[in-house]
N, C-alpha and C positions, 0 to 999 in steps of 0.2 A: 302192454308192459312186457318186458322180457323176464324169463325165468331161467334158472340154471339148476341142473340136478346136483344137489349138495349132499355128501355123505355125513352120517352122524356116527360118533364114536362114544362108547360108554353109556351107562344107564339103560333104561328100558328100550331106547331107540337104537341100540348098538347094531351096526351093520345095515341099517336102512338108508335109502337114498330118496330124498323128497325134492320136488321142484320148488325152489325158493325164489320169490320175486326179488328182482334186483332194483336198487335205488337209482337215482339219477346219475350217480357216479359209476354205475356198473358193478357195485359191490352188494352182497347180501347184508342184512342188518347185523350189527355187532353181537346182539343177543337175540336168541330165539326162544320164546316161551310157549310151552305146550300145556294147556289146562287139561287135567285128567279128572273127570267127574267122580265124586265119591259115591260108593255103592249105597251108603246109608242116607243119601240125600243131603249131606253136609256140604260145606264149601269145597270147591275143587282143589286138588293138589296141583301145583304148577311145577313142571319140569323145566329147568333152565339150562340152555346150551350156549356156549361162548364160541364165537367165530375165531378160528386160528388158521394160519397158512397150512395148506394141504401138503406142501413139500416144495423143494427147489430143484431146478435142473442142475446136472453135474457140471456142464461146461461153463455156463455164464452165471449160474446162481440165481436165475430168474424164478420168481414165484409161480407155482403150478396151479393156483386156484385156492379155494377155501374149503374148509370142513368145519363141522361143529363138534365140540367136545363137551361132555356132560359136566355140569357144575353141581356137585352134591349139596353145597350150602343152600342153594335155592334163593340167594339174595343177590340182586343186581347192584353193583356199586353206584353210588350217587355221582352225578357229574360234578367236577371240581372246576368252578368258574374262577377266573383270576380276580374278579372284583369282589368275591365273597371271602371273608376271613372268619376264623373262629373268634368268638368273643373273648377278650382278655380282661373283662371287667372283674375287679377284685373287691 
């Protein structure tokens, strides 16, 4: 499997670059979760990072790769499938 050095911005991982495994399409995952163990032995805290474009070239506007930005909410959005709807039962 291929990996790509991907920078992290914001949060505790700010400024670090980690090799992230790429998927079958050649892109890193949209969300990257980092579990941090609790010192008291409780449940681990999960740091959540979202994949965003790293930048664009000046001349053609092509994307220059990916980076991860810290999401302080720590909640990943649920997938919105077209065949699921909110219940409108009254």
